Biopython code that builds the backbone (N, CA, C, O; Angstrom):
import numpy as np
from Bio.PDB.StructureBuilder import StructureBuilder

atoms = [
    (1, "UNK", "N", (2.556, 71.725, -74.382)),
    (1, "UNK", "CA", (3.483, 70.722, -73.868)),
    (1, "UNK", "C", (4.005, 69.248, -74.347)),
    (1, "UNK", "O", (3.401, 68.177, -74.403)),
    (2, "UNK", "N", (5.115, 69.535, -74.612)),
    (2, "UNK", "CA", (6.066, 68.345, -75.797)),
    (2, "UNK", "C", (5.591, 67.160, -74.687)),
    (2, "UNK", "O", (4.899, 67.021, -73.679)),
    (3, "UNK", "N", (6.565, 66.325, -75.707)),
    (3, "UNK", "CA", (6.466, 64.743, -75.030)),
    (3, "UNK", "C", (6.848, 64.365, -73.711)),
    (3, "UNK", "O", (6.235, 63.830, -72.788)),
    (4, "UNK", "N", (8.228, 64.852, -73.879)),
    (4, "UNK", "CA", (8.530, 64.968, -72.432)),
    (4, "UNK", "C", (8.392, 65.715, -71.153)),
    (4, "UNK", "O", (8.925, 65.575, -70.052)),
    (5, "UNK", "N", (7.359, 66.702, -71.716)),
    (5, "UNK", "CA", (6.818, 67.132, -70.317)),
    (5, "UNK", "C", (5.280, 66.576, -69.858)),
    (5, "UNK", "O", (4.726, 66.725, -68.769)),
    (6, "UNK", "N", (4.790, 65.886, -71.067)),
    (6, "UNK", "CA", (3.529, 64.788, -70.395)),
    (6, "UNK", "C", (4.190, 63.435, -69.658)),
    (6, "UNK", "O", (3.599, 62.881, -68.731)),
    (7, "UNK", "N", (5.616, 62.915, -70.223)),
    (7, "UNK", "CA", (6.415, 61.844, -69.891)),
    (7, "UNK", "C", (6.228, 62.383, -68.315)),
    (7, "UNK", "O", (5.409, 61.682, -67.720)),
    (8, "UNK", "N", (6.732, 63.347, -67.582)),
    (8, "UNK", "CA", (7.345, 63.673, -66.527)),
    (8, "UNK", "C", (6.413, 63.370, -65.667)),
    (8, "UNK", "O", (6.627, 62.622, -64.713)),
    (9, "UNK", "N", (4.668, 64.214, -66.046)),
    (9, "UNK", "CA", (4.043, 64.453, -65.556)),
    (9, "UNK", "C", (3.710, 63.521, -65.580)),
    (9, "UNK", "O", (3.577, 63.806, -64.390)),
    (10, "UNK", "N", (3.255, 62.177, -65.751)),
    (10, "UNK", "CA", (2.405, 60.586, -65.955)),
    (10, "UNK", "C", (3.872, 60.346, -64.898)),
    (10, "UNK", "O", (3.559, 60.341, -63.707)),
    (11, "UNK", "N", (5.309, 60.163, -65.147)),
    (11, "UNK", "CA", (5.659, 59.403, -64.260)),
    (11, "UNK", "C", (5.636, 60.000, -62.505)),
    (11, "UNK", "O", (5.873, 59.191, -61.608)),
    (12, "UNK", "N", (5.443, 60.923, -62.303)),
    (12, "UNK", "CA", (5.244, 61.875, -61.371)),
    (12, "UNK", "C", (3.954, 61.518, -60.401)),
    (12, "UNK", "O", (3.893, 61.388, -59.179)),
    (13, "UNK", "N", (3.011, 61.418, -61.366)),
    (13, "UNK", "CA", (1.450, 61.077, -61.112)),
    (13, "UNK", "C", (1.451, 59.265, -60.525)),
    (13, "UNK", "O", (0.631, 58.783, -59.744)),
    (14, "UNK", "N", (2.483, 58.624, -61.104)),
    (14, "UNK", "CA", (2.516, 57.313, -61.153)),
    (14, "UNK", "C", (3.481, 57.077, -59.713)),
    (14, "UNK", "O", (3.354, 56.071, -59.014)),
    (15, "UNK", "N", (4.375, 58.094, -59.438)),
    (15, "UNK", "CA", (5.231, 57.664, -58.386)),
    (15, "UNK", "C", (4.104, 58.287, -56.854)),
    (15, "UNK", "O", (3.739, 57.654, -55.863)),
    (16, "UNK", "N", (3.934, 59.203, -57.108)),
    (16, "UNK", "CA", (2.504, 59.767, -56.350)),
    (16, "UNK", "C", (1.610, 58.846, -55.449)),
    (16, "UNK", "O", (1.498, 58.836, -54.223)),
    (17, "UNK", "N", (0.709, 57.696, -56.878)),
    (17, "UNK", "CA", (-0.120, 56.881, -57.238)),
    (17, "UNK", "C", (0.541, 55.648, -56.110)),
    (17, "UNK", "O", (-0.209, 54.955, -55.423)),
    (18, "UNK", "N", (1.816, 55.545, -56.074)),
    (18, "UNK", "CA", (2.231, 54.313, -55.508)),
    (18, "UNK", "C", (2.620, 54.793, -54.062)),
    (18, "UNK", "O", (2.732, 53.969, -53.154)),
    (19, "UNK", "N", (2.810, 56.046, -53.873)),
    (19, "UNK", "CA", (3.158, 56.544, -52.593)),
    (19, "UNK", "C", (1.935, 56.520, -51.790)),
    (19, "UNK", "O", (2.074, 56.946, -50.643)),
    (20, "UNK", "N", (1.031, 56.208, -52.054)),
    (20, "UNK", "CA", (-0.707, 56.666, -51.919)),
    (20, "UNK", "C", (-1.475, 55.622, -51.428)),
    (20, "UNK", "O", (-2.443, 55.601, -50.669)),
    (21, "UNK", "N", (-0.530, 54.312, -52.313)),
    (21, "UNK", "CA", (-1.130, 53.163, -52.360)),
    (21, "UNK", "C", (-0.458, 52.357, -51.398)),
    (21, "UNK", "O", (-1.145, 51.464, -50.902)),
    (22, "UNK", "N", (1.006, 52.484, -50.925)),
    (22, "UNK", "CA", (1.806, 51.811, -49.540)),
    (22, "UNK", "C", (0.901, 52.394, -48.509)),
    (22, "UNK", "O", (0.336, 51.776, -47.607)),
    (23, "UNK", "N", (0.833, 53.866, -48.808)),
    (23, "UNK", "CA", (0.092, 54.287, -47.564)),
    (23, "UNK", "C", (-1.380, 54.007, -47.147)),
    (23, "UNK", "O", (-1.723, 53.864, -45.974)),
    (24, "UNK", "N", (-1.961, 53.961, -47.888)),
    (24, "UNK", "CA", (-3.115, 53.283, -47.791)),
    (24, "UNK", "C", (-3.085, 51.583, -46.865)),
    (24, "UNK", "O", (-3.942, 51.219, -46.060)),
    (25, "UNK", "N", (-2.021, 50.901, -47.232)),
    (25, "UNK", "CA", (-1.520, 49.085, -47.150)),
    (25, "UNK", "C", (-1.404, 49.956, -45.561)),
    (25, "UNK", "O", (-2.233, 49.936, -44.651)),
    (26, "UNK", "N", (-0.180, 50.639, -45.612)),
    (26, "UNK", "CA", (0.015, 50.940, -44.170)),
    (26, "UNK", "C", (-1.025, 51.007, -42.886)),
    (26, "UNK", "O", (-0.963, 50.412, -41.810)),
    (27, "UNK", "N", (-2.110, 52.049, -43.439)),
    (27, "UNK", "CA", (-3.455, 52.227, -42.973)),
    (27, "UNK", "C", (-4.184, 50.938, -42.560)),
    (27, "UNK", "O", (-4.690, 50.800, -41.447)),
    (28, "UNK", "N", (-4.201, 50.197, -43.325)),
    (28, "UNK", "CA", (-5.479, 49.033, -43.874)),
    (28, "UNK", "C", (-4.889, 48.081, -42.683)),
    (28, "UNK", "O", (-5.699, 47.508, -41.953)),
    (29, "UNK", "N", (-2.863, 47.831, -42.391)),
    (29, "UNK", "CA", (-2.187, 46.881, -41.519)),
    (29, "UNK", "C", (-2.893, 47.163, -40.375)),
    (29, "UNK", "O", (-3.750, 46.407, -39.918)),
    (30, "UNK", "N", (-2.450, 48.630, -39.699)),
    (30, "UNK", "CA", (-3.329, 48.753, -38.678)),
    (30, "UNK", "C", (-4.437, 48.293, -38.058)),
    (30, "UNK", "O", (-4.445, 47.939, -36.879)),
    (31, "UNK", "N", (-5.606, 48.270, -38.960)),
    (31, "UNK", "CA", (-6.370, 47.825, -38.389)),
    (31, "UNK", "C", (-6.868, 46.292, -38.440)),
    (31, "UNK", "O", (-8.031, 45.975, -38.190)),
    (32, "UNK", "N", (-6.063, 45.564, -38.720)),
    (32, "UNK", "CA", (-6.440, 43.864, -38.960)),
    (32, "UNK", "C", (-6.248, 43.938, -37.435)),
    (32, "UNK", "O", (-5.567, 44.805, -36.885)),
    (33, "UNK", "N", (-6.914, 42.943, -36.796)),
    (33, "UNK", "CA", (-6.895, 41.782, -35.854)),
    (33, "UNK", "C", (-5.874, 40.567, -36.107)),
    (33, "UNK", "O", (-6.114, 39.480, -36.631)),
    (34, "UNK", "N", (-4.771, 41.018, -35.628)),
    (34, "UNK", "CA", (-4.258, 39.592, -35.612)),
    (34, "UNK", "C", (-4.225, 38.561, -34.637)),
    (34, "UNK", "O", (-4.192, 38.793, -33.429)),
    (35, "UNK", "N", (-4.236, 37.174, -35.250)),
    (35, "UNK", "CA", (-4.237, 36.160, -34.127)),
    (35, "UNK", "C", (-3.605, 35.698, -32.915)),
    (35, "UNK", "O", (-2.549, 35.106, -33.140)),
    (36, "UNK", "N", (-3.871, 35.771, -31.916)),
    (36, "UNK", "CA", (-2.887, 34.956, -30.895)),
    (36, "UNK", "C", (-2.155, 34.447, -31.082)),
    (36, "UNK", "O", (-2.139, 34.194, -32.287)),
    (37, "UNK", "N", (-1.075, 33.888, -30.397)),
    (37, "UNK", "CA", (-0.282, 32.907, -30.615)),
    (37, "UNK", "C", (-0.996, 31.537, -30.518)),
    (37, "UNK", "O", (-0.644, 30.493, -31.067)),
    (38, "UNK", "N", (-2.039, 31.734, -29.737)),
    (38, "UNK", "CA", (-2.404, 30.252, -29.423)),
    (38, "UNK", "C", (-3.668, 29.772, -30.249)),
    (38, "UNK", "O", (-4.132, 28.643, -30.407)),
    (39, "UNK", "N", (-4.137, 31.229, -30.807)),
    (39, "UNK", "CA", (-5.463, 30.800, -31.750)),
    (39, "UNK", "C", (-4.370, 30.059, -33.256)),
    (39, "UNK", "O", (-4.666, 29.006, -33.820)),
    (40, "UNK", "N", (-3.409, 30.741, -33.545)),
    (40, "UNK", "CA", (-2.975, 31.037, -34.164)),
    (40, "UNK", "C", (-2.337, 29.435, -34.562)),
    (40, "UNK", "O", (-2.132, 29.135, -35.738)),
    (41, "UNK", "N", (-2.069, 28.502, -33.463)),
    (41, "UNK", "CA", (-1.669, 27.386, -32.997)),
    (41, "UNK", "C", (-2.760, 26.699, -33.611)),
    (41, "UNK", "O", (-2.623, 26.160, -34.710)),
    (42, "UNK", "N", (-4.111, 26.676, -32.814)),
    (42, "UNK", "CA", (-5.333, 26.003, -33.323)),
    (42, "UNK", "C", (-5.762, 25.675, -34.871)),
    (42, "UNK", "O", (-6.386, 24.740, -35.371)),
    (43, "UNK", "N", (-5.008, 27.135, -35.539)),
    (43, "UNK", "CA", (-5.810, 27.045, -36.825)),
    (43, "UNK", "C", (-4.843, 26.639, -37.664)),
    (43, "UNK", "O", (-5.135, 26.371, -38.830)),
    (44, "UNK", "N", (-3.761, 26.550, -37.278)),
    (44, "UNK", "CA", (-2.524, 25.584, -37.922)),
    (44, "UNK", "C", (-2.633, 24.023, -37.826)),
    (44, "UNK", "O", (-2.582, 23.226, -38.763)),
    (45, "UNK", "N", (-2.820, 23.715, -36.274)),
    (45, "UNK", "CA", (-3.324, 22.117, -35.978)),
    (45, "UNK", "C", (-4.676, 22.182, -37.165)),
    (45, "UNK", "O", (-4.615, 21.722, -38.305)),
    (46, "UNK", "N", (-5.522, 22.674, -36.727)),
    (46, "UNK", "CA", (-6.842, 22.287, -37.856)),
    (46, "UNK", "C", (-6.667, 22.010, -39.622)),
    (46, "UNK", "O", (-7.180, 21.196, -40.389)),
    (47, "UNK", "N", (-5.572, 23.249, -39.816)),
    (47, "UNK", "CA", (-5.078, 23.097, -41.298)),
    (47, "UNK", "C", (-4.491, 21.596, -41.613)),
    (47, "UNK", "O", (-4.679, 21.097, -42.722)),
    (48, "UNK", "N", (-3.902, 21.027, -40.774)),
    (48, "UNK", "CA", (-2.899, 20.074, -40.814)),
    (48, "UNK", "C", (-4.179, 18.660, -40.736)),
    (48, "UNK", "O", (-4.459, 17.621, -41.334)),
    (49, "UNK", "N", (-4.590, 19.394, -39.707)),
    (49, "UNK", "CA", (-5.518, 17.590, -39.640)),
    (49, "UNK", "C", (-6.319, 17.214, -41.244)),
    (49, "UNK", "O", (-6.459, 16.171, -41.884)),
    (50, "UNK", "N", (-6.763, 18.766, -41.484)),
    (50, "UNK", "CA", (-7.666, 18.583, -42.577)),
    (50, "UNK", "C", (-7.046, 17.637, -43.606)),
    (50, "UNK", "O", (-7.361, 16.543, -44.073)),
    (51, "UNK", "N", (-5.496, 18.959, -43.860)),
    (51, "UNK", "CA", (-4.742, 17.874, -45.219)),
    (51, "UNK", "C", (-4.526, 16.759, -45.106)),
    (51, "UNK", "O", (-4.391, 16.007, -46.071)),
    (52, "UNK", "N", (-4.426, 16.317, -43.604)),
    (52, "UNK", "CA", (-3.689, 14.846, -43.376)),
    (52, "UNK", "C", (-4.821, 14.027, -43.907)),
    (52, "UNK", "O", (-4.491, 13.170, -44.727)),
    (53, "UNK", "N", (-6.433, 14.141, -43.523)),
    (53, "UNK", "CA", (-7.611, 13.614, -43.469)),
    (53, "UNK", "C", (-8.154, 13.332, -45.373)),
    (53, "UNK", "O", (-8.619, 12.261, -45.761)),
    (54, "UNK", "N", (-8.002, 14.193, -46.011)),
    (54, "UNK", "CA", (-8.418, 14.625, -47.464)),
    (54, "UNK", "C", (-6.996, 13.729, -48.186)),
    (54, "UNK", "O", (-7.132, 13.107, -49.239)),
    (55, "UNK", "N", (-5.665, 13.787, -47.436)),
    (55, "UNK", "CA", (-4.964, 12.894, -48.289)),
    (55, "UNK", "C", (-5.196, 11.702, -48.119)),
    (55, "UNK", "O", (-5.414, 11.046, -49.138)),
    (56, "UNK", "N", (-5.226, 11.109, -46.991)),
    (56, "UNK", "CA", (-5.433, 9.665, -46.832)),
    (56, "UNK", "C", (-6.727, 9.412, -47.322)),
    (56, "UNK", "O", (-6.896, 8.219, -47.069)),
    (57, "UNK", "N", (-8.385, 10.109, -48.227)),
    (57, "UNK", "CA", (-9.525, 9.857, -48.654)),
    (57, "UNK", "C", (-9.006, 9.652, -49.846)),
    (57, "UNK", "O", (-9.277, 8.575, -50.375)),
    (58, "UNK", "N", (-8.093, 10.657, -50.610)),
    (58, "UNK", "CA", (-7.928, 10.610, -51.931)),
    (58, "UNK", "C", (-7.100, 9.629, -52.543)),
    (58, "UNK", "O", (-7.133, 9.293, -53.728)),
    (59, "UNK", "N", (-6.049, 9.015, -51.278)),
    (59, "UNK", "CA", (-5.366, 7.865, -51.088)),
    (59, "UNK", "C", (-6.045, 6.459, -51.229)),
    (59, "UNK", "O", (-5.780, 5.512, -51.970)),
    (60, "UNK", "N", (-6.726, 6.586, -50.554)),
    (60, "UNK", "CA", (-7.449, 5.175, -51.024)),
    (60, "UNK", "C", (-8.293, 5.879, -51.606)),
    (60, "UNK", "O", (-7.913, 6.823, -50.913)),
    (61, "UNK", "N", (-9.046, 6.307, -52.194)),
    (61, "UNK", "CA", (-9.586, 6.398, -53.199)),
    (61, "UNK", "C", (-9.356, 6.143, -54.388)),
    (61, "UNK", "O", (-10.067, 5.471, -55.136)),
    (62, "UNK", "N", (-7.610, 7.046, -54.818)),
    (62, "UNK", "CA", (-7.183, 6.088, -55.890)),
    (62, "UNK", "C", (-6.769, 4.452, -55.566)),
    (62, "UNK", "O", (-6.797, 3.739, -56.569)),
    (63, "UNK", "N", (-6.632, 4.209, -55.105)),
    (63, "UNK", "CA", (-6.154, 2.714, -54.700)),
    (63, "UNK", "C", (-7.104, 2.089, -54.778)),
    (63, "UNK", "O", (-7.014, 1.104, -55.510)),
    (64, "UNK", "N", (-8.315, 2.315, -54.151)),
    (64, "UNK", "CA", (-9.906, 1.629, -54.864)),
    (64, "UNK", "C", (-9.793, 1.273, -56.646)),
    (64, "UNK", "O", (-9.783, 0.302, -57.402)),
    (65, "UNK", "N", (-9.717, 2.868, -56.690)),
    (65, "UNK", "CA", (-9.977, 2.651, -58.373)),
    (65, "UNK", "C", (-8.830, 2.379, -59.326)),
    (65, "UNK", "O", (-9.093, 2.463, -60.526)),
    (66, "UNK", "N", (-7.582, 2.062, -58.959)),
    (66, "UNK", "CA", (-7.216, 1.633, -59.832)),
    (66, "UNK", "C", (-7.329, -0.231, -58.977)),
    (66, "UNK", "O", (-7.084, -1.006, -59.902)),
    (67, "UNK", "N", (-7.522, -0.838, -58.014)),
    (67, "UNK", "CA", (-7.783, -1.853, -57.722)),
    (67, "UNK", "C", (-9.144, -2.217, -59.089)),
    (67, "UNK", "O", (-9.267, -3.064, -59.974)),
    (68, "UNK", "N", (-9.580, -1.582, -58.826)),
    (68, "UNK", "CA", (-10.907, -1.808, -59.861)),
    (68, "UNK", "C", (-10.820, -1.599, -60.953)),
    (68, "UNK", "O", (-11.865, -1.675, -61.599)),
    (69, "UNK", "N", (-9.574, -1.246, -61.662)),
    (69, "UNK", "CA", (-9.236, -1.201, -63.202)),
    (69, "UNK", "C", (-8.600, -2.261, -63.861)),
    (69, "UNK", "O", (-8.637, -2.556, -65.056)),
    (70, "UNK", "N", (-7.728, -3.052, -62.479)),
    (70, "UNK", "CA", (-6.862, -3.394, -62.709)),
    (70, "UNK", "C", (-8.377, -5.177, -62.385)),
    (70, "UNK", "O", (-8.342, -6.271, -62.948)),
    (71, "UNK", "N", (-9.024, -4.860, -61.717)),
    (71, "UNK", "CA", (-9.526, -6.090, -61.775)),
    (71, "UNK", "C", (-10.761, -6.464, -63.155)),
    (71, "UNK", "O", (-11.306, -7.507, -63.516)),
    (72, "UNK", "N", (-10.798, -5.622, -63.437)),
    (72, "UNK", "CA", (-11.280, -4.843, -65.197)),
    (72, "UNK", "C", (-10.617, -5.556, -66.270)),
    (72, "UNK", "O", (-10.955, -6.380, -67.120)),
    (73, "UNK", "N", (-9.501, -4.922, -65.918)),
    (73, "UNK", "CA", (-8.422, -5.611, -67.131)),
    (73, "UNK", "C", (-8.260, -7.188, -67.303)),
    (73, "UNK", "O", (-8.368, -7.812, -68.359)),
    (74, "UNK", "N", (-7.955, -7.740, -65.929)),
    (74, "UNK", "CA", (-7.689, -9.078, -66.130)),
    (74, "UNK", "C", (-8.866, -9.870, -66.421)),
    (74, "UNK", "O", (-8.620, -10.988, -66.874)),
    (75, "UNK", "N", (-9.422, -9.731, -66.354)),
    (75, "UNK", "CA", (-10.958, -10.525, -66.313)),
    (75, "UNK", "C", (-11.337, -10.809, -67.882)),
    (75, "UNK", "O", (-12.393, -11.372, -68.169)),
]
sb = StructureBuilder()
sb.init_structure("model")
sb.init_model(0)
sb.init_chain("A")
sb.init_seg("    ")
for serial, (resi, resn, name, xyz) in enumerate(atoms, 1):
    if name == "N":
        sb.init_residue(resn, " ", resi, " ")
    sb.init_atom(name, np.array(xyz, "f"), 0.0, 1.0, " ", f" {name:<3s}", serial, name[0])
structure = sb.get_structure()
């Protein structure tokens, strides 16, 4: 079989593999335990509070280090 024949078989195998992949994705998505609206709200709130607290901590740390550097360089 020539080059075009092998190329055709490779394309067909790739296409079939892609179809099987998406079928598998659909099957796995049916098995997922999705959170309820209430759980999703709680999880989102936890993430937002955590991000806010970490942001505040890093901001305060940065301001403190900047003040120390200013004190050292002006002395």
